[in-house]
DRENSEVEX-846419 format. One record per residue: x negated, y, z negated of N, C-alpha, C, O, CB in turn. Coordinates in steps of 0.001 Angstrom, whole numbers, plus 524288, in hexadecimal, padded with zeros to 5 digits. Glycine has a CB too. Example, Ala and Ser with C-alpha at 12.3 -4.5 7.8 and 13.67 -1.06 7.14 Angstrom:
BEGIN
7CC7A7E9C67E1887CFF47EE6C7E1887CC707F31C7E1887C8647F3097DEEF7D3D47EE877DCAA;7CDCE7F7367E4587CA9A7FBDC7E41C7CD9C8001E7E1427CB9F804727E0997C8FC7FDAA7E9A3;
This chain:
BEGIN
7B1E17D832818327B5527D4FE8197C7B8897D59C81DE87BB167D99D81EA77B7C57D47F815FA;7B8887D3DD81F467BD197D338825487BF827CF5F828247BD4A7CB1F828857BB387D4BA82989;7C3027CFFB829E67C7027CAC382B5D7CA707CC7F830537CAB17D14C8303F7CBAA7C913825CE;7CC067CB4D832CE7CDDA7CAE2839867D3E97C8B28384B7D52F7C4AF835F77C9597C56C83E39;7D6B77CC2583A557DC677C9A483A397DE5F7C947840567DD7E7CC9C843B07E0DB7CDA38366E;7E1037C4DD840FD7E35D7C390847E27E8CB7C92D8458F7EAFD7CB33841C97E7177B96384A08;7E8187C91784D3D7EC967CC1884DE17F0DE7CA2584B977F4017CDB084AB77EDA97CCE8852B5;7F2B17C50F849ED7F7377C5F4848D87F6EC7C702842DF7FAC27C8BE8408C7FA927C1D184AB5;7F2507C5F0840647F2657C73B83B827F53C7CDFD8398B7F8D67CFB7836DE7EC5F7C65B83A43;7F1407CFC583C977F0617D75183E177F7267D79B83EB77F98D7DA5383B907EB967D9DB84642;7F9DC7D4E48429D7FEC07D63584320801FC7D49083D52805067D79983B2A800CB7D35E84864;801217D0FE83BF8805067CF2A83766804607D3378331C808117D4FA83094803A67C900834F1;7FD877D512832417FF307D8B182DE07FEF67DD2782F9F7FE867DFF182BBA7FC657D89F82936;7FEFF7E04F83417802597E57783565808857E3A7834B180B907E75C8345F8011B7E7D383C2B;80A2D7DFEB8347B810F07DF1283544812097E01982F47814D67E3A382D9F8138D7D7DD837C8;80F9F7DCC482C8880F667DC478269380E9F7E33D8241C811A87E538820F4809547D7A0824D1;80A517E5BF8264180A217EB29824B68104E7EC8882582813F07EC498225F805B97EEE58286E;810337ED8B8290B8146B7F1E482BB5819767EE6D82BC381D007EFDE82EAE812AD7F444832A5;81A157EA6D8291E820547EA2982832823597EE2D824A6821407F0A78211A8218C7E4F4825BA;829587EE938264282AED7F31D8238D82AB27F19081D2382AAE7F55381A24830EB7F4ED825B2;82A8D7ED2E81B3B82BDD7EAC78160D826AC7EC5A81234826637EE2680DC182CD17E3CC816BE;822F97EAE2815E681D9C7EBA2812F881C6E7F141813378192A7F2D68100F818B87E84E81589;81EAB7F4D9816AC81BB57F90281663820197FCA98126081EDF800D081049819FC7FB5C81CBD;824B77FA65811F48286E7FCDA80D10824B37FA95808768238D7FE3A8058B82FE77FA3480CA9;823257F7568075881FF87F495802C981AB67F7B5801F58194B7F8297FD6281E8B7EE2480449;817B67F9E0805B88141C7FDDF8064E81668802258043581621803117FF7E812727FEC180B70;8189C804CD8072781974809CB803C281CBE80AB57FF7A81DB480F227FDDF81AE180D438067B;81EB8806317FD55820DD805F37F71781AFF8067A7F46C8199480A0C7F187824AB7FF347F509;817B6801B57F63D812A9801137F39D80FAE8052A7F1F580DAE805807ED9980FA57FE957F661;80F51808CD7F5FE80CAE80F9B7F82A81046812AB7F40D80DAD816267F1FD80E67812448007A;815248127E7F24E81727816E17EF63815CB816257EA1B81468819997E70F81CCF817977EFEA;81658810A57E90A8168F80F367E3DE80FBE80F8F7E3AA80EAF80FDA7DEFC81A0E808F37E27C;80B7180FA27E660804F380F4D7E532806628166C7E4388036B8181A7E0D47FF2F80C767EBE0;80971819F77E5FC80806821217E5DD80B0081FED7E284807F4820EC7DEEE809358269D7EA88;80FA681E227DFD881053820097DA3A80E2C81EBB7D5C580DF58217F7D1D88143D81F917D8F8;80C1E8196B7D66B807EF8179A7D354802BC81BA17D341801B181D907CEFA8067D8120B7D589;8007481C947D6567FDD3820B57D7A47FE86825647D4AF7FBCA827B57D17A7FEB08218B7DC3E;802F1826267D6A68027482BD87D5778045782CE97CF3180400831457CD308064B82F4B7D9DE;80634828AA7CCA580861828F37C64B801F2827E67C4C28003482B747C20780E26823167C396;7FED2824747C5C77FA368244D7C3237F922829C67C30E7F84482C167BEEE7F604820E27C577;7F92582C087C7977F6BB831D67C7C17F749835117C2F07F41A836AA7BFB57F9508351A7CC17;7FD208359B7C38F7FF13839687BED17FDFC835BC7B81A7FD808385C7B41A8072C83AD37C034;7FDD5831E27B7FD7FACD830BA7B3837F6AB831507B2277F513830C87ADA67FAB282D9C7B2AE;7F375832E87B71B7EC05833A67B5847EE408392C7B4867EDF7839DC7AFC57E564832B77BB88;7EFE783C877B65D7F2AB8420B7B68D7F266842DA7B0137EFCB8463A7ADD97F9BC842137B99B;7F53683F8A7ADFD7F7BE8411C7A9447F3DA83E4B7A5567F4E183F147A0B57FE3083F4C7A8DB;7EF2A83ADE7A67C7EAB483A787A3A57E6B883F567A21B7E4B28409879DEE7E82B836F47A656;7E685841397A6A27E220847067A68F7E3078490A7A2A07E74A848D07A0687E28684BD07AABE;7DE0D84C0F7A09C7DDEB84FC779BEB7E085854DD79E9F7E126858E479C127D761850E779955;
């Protein structure tokens, strides 16, 4: 599948990605995923014989 974006659409996407609030939310999500991954790994370690 391929699609093409106009210059304005590309600009709008970049603005959204780098908006301070979105960067903050991305950082928060990343932190939560890291904690979840660490908790899952710790749980799996406990289940090992």
